[in-house]
N, C-alpha and C positions, 0 to 999 in steps of 0.2 A: 634182681629187684632194683638195684640202683640204676641200671640201664633203662628200665621202664620208667622210673621217676624222671630221669633226665629227658627222655622222649616226651613225657607228658608236659614237663615244664617248657620245653621248646614249642610245643603246640599251643600252650597257653599264651606265650609271648606273641606268637604269630596272630592269634585271634585278637588279642588286646591292641596290638599296634598295626595290624594289617599286613598283608603279604605284599610288600612293595619291592619291586625289582630294582636293581641299580639303575637301569635305563629310565624307569619311571621317576625315580628320585631326581635324576638329572633334568627330566622334562619339567617337573613341578617347580624346579628352581630357576628355570630359564628367565633371563632378564628381558627388557624390551627388545624388539626385533633388531638383529644386527644389521649394520649397513652392508651394502653390496660388496664393498672392497675395504681393505685395511686403511687406505689413504683417507677415505671418507670417515671411517670410524675414528681414526686418529684426530682428524679435524674436529669432529663432534666432541671428543673428549677434551681437546684443548680449549674449545669454545666454552664448554661448561666450566672448565677450570678458571677461565677468565671472567666468569660471572654471567655468561650467556645462558639462555634457556632453550632447550631442545625438547619438544613434545611430539610424540608420535600421534598421528591422527586417529588411530584405532589399534586395538589389540592385534598383534601379529602383522600389522602393516609396516611397510618399509618407508612410507612417506611420512614426513614430519614438518613441523613449523619451527622456525628459529627466531628468537628475539634477542637483539643486542642492545643493552642499556649501559649507561655510565655508572660505574660503581662509585657511589658517593659516601660509602661508609668505610672505605679503606680495607675491606676484608680481602680483596684481591688486588692485583696490580691494575686490573681493569683492561678493557678492550681498547686498543689504539690502532692507528692507521697501519702500523707494521703488521698487525694481526689480521687485517682485512683480507689478506691473501687466502686465509683459511676458508673463506666463504666460497671460493672457487671450486672447492672439493665437495661441496654439498649437492651432489647430483640427484639425490632423492628428496630434496627440500621442495615443498609445494607452496610454502609461505615464508617470507623473510621480512622481518620488521626491524628497521634500523632506528631504534629509539635512543639514539646517541647524538648529542649536540655537535660532536666533532665530525660526524659522518659527512663526507663530501664526495665529489666526483671520483676521486681515487678509490674510495671504498666501493662505489658502485661498479667501477671498472672490473673488480674482482669477480663480479657475477656473470661475466661473459661466458656464454655456452650453457647456462643453466636453463635449458629449454623446457624442463619439467616444472619450472616455477609458475605458479598460477596467481599468486598474490604478492605484491611488493609494496611495503609501507616505507615511504621516504619523507613523510610529513615532518615539518619543523627541522629539517636538516639543512646543510649548506650546499646541497646539490644545485647545479645550474643546467643550462642547455647542454653542456658538454656531457653530462651523465646520460642524457637521452640517447647518445650514440650507442651506448651499451644496452640500455633499456629497450630501445627499438629493435634489438636483435633477439630478445627473449620471446620466441615465437608462441610459447604456451600461455603467455600472460593474459589473465582475464580481469584483474583488478590492479589499479595503479593509483596510489595516493601521493600527490605532490603538494598537498596543502602547505601553505606558508614556506615555499621554497623560492629559489631564484630563477625558475624557468620563465620563459617569455614566449611571445607569439612565434618567434623564429624557431623555437625548439619543437613545436608540435609536428612539423613535417617529418621529424625523425621517428615518429611513432606510427607512420602510415602502414607499416608492414605487420602491425599487430592485429591480425585478422580475428583473433579470439577475444580482443579486449571488450569488456562489457561495462566496466565502471571506471571512470576517470575523474579524480578530484583535483580541481585547480583553484580552489578558494584561496584568496589572499596571495595570489601569484601575480605576475605581470602579464598574464594572458588575458586578452580582451574578450568580451562576450562575442563580438562579431567574428573574431578569428576562431574561437572555439566552435561556433555554429558552422562556420565554413569548413572546419576540419571534420566535424561530425557528418556534414552533408557529403564531403568527399569520401569518407569511410563508408557511408551507406551506398554510394554509387559503386564503390569497389567491392561491395558484397557484405560488409559488416553493418547490419541493420539493428544490432543489439546494443550498440554503444550509447550509454547515457553519460552526460558530463555535468558535474556539479561545480558551480561557480560561487556558491554561498547560500545563505538563507533565502529561500523562495527563488532561487536561481538555478533550477534544475532543467537541463536540456534533455528531455526524455527521448529515449531511442525511438527510431521509426517503428519498430515492432511493438514497443510499449504503447505508442500513440495509436497504432492500428488496433491493438487489443482493447484499449480504452474506448475507442470509437465504436468498435463492434459491440462491446459490453453496454455502452450507452444506448446504442440503437436497439439492442435487444431489450434493454430495460424500458425504453420508451414504447416499444412495440407491446411489451407485456403490460405496461400501464394503460395503453390505449385499449388493449383487449379486455383488461379488467374493468375499465371505465365503461366500455360498451356493454359488457356482460351485466354490470351493476345497473346501468341505465335501463337495459331491457327488463331486468328483474323488477326495478322500481316502476316501470311503465305497466308491467303486468299486474303489479300489486295495486296501483292506482285504478286501473281499468276494472279490477275486481270489486272495487267499492261501489256498490249499486245505490246506496242511500247515504251519502256523505253528510256529516254534521260538522259544525264549526269547531267545537272543542276537540274532537277526536281527529278530524281529517284536515281541516282548513288552517287552524291555528299553527300546527307544526310547520306548514309551508310558509306562512306569514312570518314566523319567528326566524326562519332561515333566510328569507329574501327581503323582508320589508321593514322589520322593526329597527334597523339601523337608522333609518330616516323617519320612521313613524312609530316610535316606541315611547317609553317612559322618559328617557333623557332628551329626546329630540322629536319634535312634531312638525315636520315640513308640511307647509300648506295647511297648518292647523289640523292635521289628520293624525289620529292615534289608532293603531290597529292591534295592539297587544292583548286585547280582550274583546269579547263579544259586545260588552256594554260600551266600550270606547268606540268600536267600529260602527255601532248603531248611531253614534253622534254625528258621523260623517265628517266632511271637510269644511270647517268654518260654518257648521250648521247645515250644510247641504249633504243629503244622503249620497252614498257612493254605490249603492246597489238597490235594486227594486226586486223584492221577492217574487219569483215566478217569471221575471222578465230579464234574462241576461243581456238582451239586445239594448236595453235601456239602462243597464247597470254600468256606471263609470269604471268600477274595478275590473270588470271583464273586458270592456272596450279598450282600456289602457294597455292591458297585457297583450292584446291582439294587434296593436299598432306595429308597423314595420320598424326595423332598427333605425332607419333614417329619420323617424319622427321624434322630435324633442320631447313629446309627451308620453312616449312609450315608458311603461313601467315593468320592472325596475329600470331606472335610467342607466345604471352601471352594471357591467358584467354581462353574463349570458342571459338571454331572455328566458322566461319560464318555458319549460318543455310543453309540447302538445298534450301529453297525458295530464299534466298539472292544469293547463288551461281548460281542458275538457272536464276535469274534476270540479273546478270552480264553477264552470257553466252548469254542470249537473246539480251542484249544491244550490245555486240560485234558482234553477228551474223547479226544484223540489221544495221551494219555500224558504231557503236560507235559514234552516233551523240551527239553533245553538247546540242542542243535544238530541 
């Protein structure tokens, strides 16, 4: 009986807490992915001890980013130039950010051979053109930030082998815009047409491919706009042609409001002509009628819109002339007696 009770109790425990094998327990407790080799792992551990941050890019990934800062709170001894050699062991680092004011050319020299590195932040450090000897050999580099460093025009040539470089920041350096543009052109001729260079606010040298994409998108947008305008003009022409018995209030006034009242409205009456209502239109220009019901050939309003563009009396005097469907509608309105409603 006691044996049965013990068996029942064991089953109950398994149900309540789950049947977890020793192997599964180990798997559930696994930490971030281990580095490929013990030397690299030891370097990561030491960097973290010195206040550096190591973040893996994704779960189960071996690649990671590293950020080195200056410890200002005295919690650790901090990262020094003597510790920079640890960086050379970070073979799986894809991004390194040296946010330490003491970082200089010697620190960067430790990065030699890290060809898996894609992003390198050196902004506001003490690096000079000498550091670019090392940086120029990081073949996988896609992003390089040299903002507010000591690099000059002479150093750019050391980066010519970075065929994958896409973003280069040179704001507040001694690199001139002319030299940066020449470097970008040389890189494009060598096959790298994706390189964009930033020299400050509103000073972006966009890559050849970016400019090509923008030009293509602009052309496509303009083509689309023209097609839409053509389609809209056709629809409007068909609408106007379908108006067989036009009236002023319903059909002519909307056209006048769009094209004429800027010069012949309530605020302004050029030539003493106001056209924003049927009553005002009937008064004419300085007392002279501008249309004769039933006679478009004798109506000033129709004759003016039919004048060639070269004629100073053509109306409207600014912008595109009224379209033929609009002119035909006004003619039809006059022919049918120029009715208000």
